N, C-alpha and C positions, 0 to 999 in steps of 0.2 A: 748293596748286594754285589758279591764278587764272583767272577768266573775263574775257576782254578783249572789250569792246564799244564801239561808237561812242556810244551813248546808254544811260544807266540811268535808269529812271523809278522813283521811290520812292513807293509808295502805290497800292493796288489798288482804289480807289474809282472812281466814274464819271469823275472828272477824269483820274486816272492811266491808266485803260484807254482813254479817248478819245484821249489824247496818244499812247499806244502804237499805236493803230489808225491815227491820222493819220500818224505817222512811217512805219509800214509801207506805207501807201498811196503815200507819196512815195518809196518805195524804200529807206528807212532800216530795212531788216529786221535789221541787225546791232544790235538793241536788246533790252533786257531790262527787265521790270517786276519789282520786288521788293516783296513784301507781307509784313508781319510776322505776319499771321494768315491770313485767307482773303479772297477778293475781296468787296468791299462790307461788310466787317465793321466799318468805322468809322462814318462819317456816312451813307453812301449807302443802307444797307439800310432805313432808316426815312424816307428822303426822300419827299416827296409826289409828285415826278415831274411837276409841272405844266409844261406846254409852252405858251408864249405867243408871240404875234407882236406884242404891244403894247410900244411903247417910244418915247420922245420923239426919239431920235436914229437916223438911218438905219443907222449902223454897228452899233448895238446890235440893231436889228431883223434885220439880215443875219446876225448871230451866232445869233439865235434860230432863224431859218429854217435855217441850216446845221446847227444842232444836231439839229433834228427830222429833216432829211434824212440825217444820219449814223446816227441810230438806225434809221431805216427801211431804209437801205442795208445796215447790218449784219444786220438781220433777214432781208432777202432773200438775202444772200450766205451766211449761216450756217444759216438755218432756226430760229434762236433767237428765240422770240416776245418782242417788247418790249411787247406789250399796249397799243398806242397807241389811245386813244379820243378821237375828235374831237367834243368836247362843245360847243365854242364858249364864249364868255364875254362878260360885260358889265361895263363900268366906268361907274359911275353919276356923273352930274354933280350936285354939291350946290350949285352956284352958276352964275350966268350966265357968269362968267369961266372956270370949268372947262369949260362947254359950248363956249365960244368956242375954248378950247385944243384940244378934241377936233376941232372943225371945221378948225382950222389944220393938223391932221395929215393931212387927206384927200389932198392932192396928193402928200405923201410916200409914202403907201401905194399910191396909184395908180401912181407911178413905179416902186415896188418890185414891183408885180404881186401884192399881197397883199389878200385880201378884207377890207374895212373899211367900216363904215357908222356914221354918227351917227344914232341913232334917237330917236323921241319916247317919252314915258312910255307911251303906248298900245302902241307897237310893242315896247317893252321888256317890257311885261306879256304880250304874245303869245309872246315868246321865253321868258319866265320867269314863269308865272302866279302863283307864290308871292311874287314880288317886290313889296314895298310901295313904290310910287312917290310917295307923298305927300311933298310938299316937295322933290321932285327936279325937275331941269330937262331930263332926257333921259339918254342913255347912249351910250357908244362900244361898238360890237359888232365883235368879231373872231371870226367863225364857225369859223375853222380851228384855234382854240386847243383844247387838250385835255390829256391826261396820259398818261404812260407808266409802266410798272413799272420803277422805278429799278434794281432787281436785274437784271431781264431785259435791259434796255438795256446795262448794264455787262458782263454775261456775253456778250452778242452781240458787242460790240466787242472783248472779250478773245479770243473765238474767231476773229474776223476777223483780228486782229493775228497770232495764232498760225498761222493758215492761210497767211499771207504770209511766215512765217519768224521772227517775233519770239518771244522766250522769256518765260515767266512763272515766277517762283519764289514759292511760297507758304510760310507758316510759316518765314519767313527774315527776322526783324527785323534792321534795319541797326543795328549796335552802335556803329560809329564811322565817320566820314568823314575822310579825310586828302587833302590836295592836295599831290602830290609830282611834281616835274618836269613840271608842266603837265597832269597827269592826276589823276583822282579815284579814290581807293582806298576802296571800300566794304566794310567788314568785316561779314559776316553770319553767321548761324548755319549757313548751308550752304556757307560759303567766301567767298573774296574776289572782288569784281568790280572791274575796272579799266576806267574809262570816260573818254572824251574829254569828254563832256557829261553833266550830271546834271539831271534835272527832279524837283523836290521837290513832290509832290502829297499831302502828309500832313496837310492841313487844320490842325486845332488843335494838332498836335504838331510843326509845322514849326519853331517857335522853338527847342525843345530840340535838334533835329537840326542846325540851322544855326549855333547858338551857338559850337561849337568852331572853326568856320571864320571867326569874327569877324563874322558877319552877325547883326545885331539885327533880328529880325522881331517886332513887338509884338503877338503873338497868344497868348492865354491860354485854356486850357480850364478852365471852372469846373464844369461838370456834363455828363455824357454817359451815353448808354445803353450797356449791355454785353449781349452775346449769347454763346451757346455756338456757336462757329464750326464745331465738328465736324459739325454737321447739314448743312452746305453741301457739295454734291457737287462734285468738281473738274471743270474744263472739259476 
């Protein structure tokens, strides 16, 4: 028996779950996420969850802003706490050239409507009294930076996607992918999924998964943490 969907997302970390939630928001609810263990059991569970607004390119900064908005939107919609803490951050200038670079970003942040200031050493010390500003030239301050609980943010987006009609399979490792007559056949421990489109969000393990399709992705896992996934409660 096969499950037919428009999109199959492989990988239940924060990337896979955010893709599934984004698809569901756009009305692509005929989608499924397939995870080999449990949600966040790969790289996500031990991620720092830092959320920043700082970046040299406007497109990059917009991505940062949209990411934070997605986490908070999922929290409001599902009631799943993402534990966002707005702590603010400083990026110190160790040269006059670096300080000039920070100043050059001011107009970009003003146009984007993002809080951003270039501060003196004295002002940096007021914001962070433990900071040693000796030999520094100032700092860039982004007061709306912070951090989230990566596990909580992932679960919030997974719940959001499910509430809109998307499906999630856990404990269903994808054993083989075949491309037949324009569709992808994903053979899993829970059965076959036939999809028009596939999103591979398996981080370090994407190379082995895509190799049978003739796609060479030069990503290699050298060392990684492992956890007992049975302790995670299902969504």
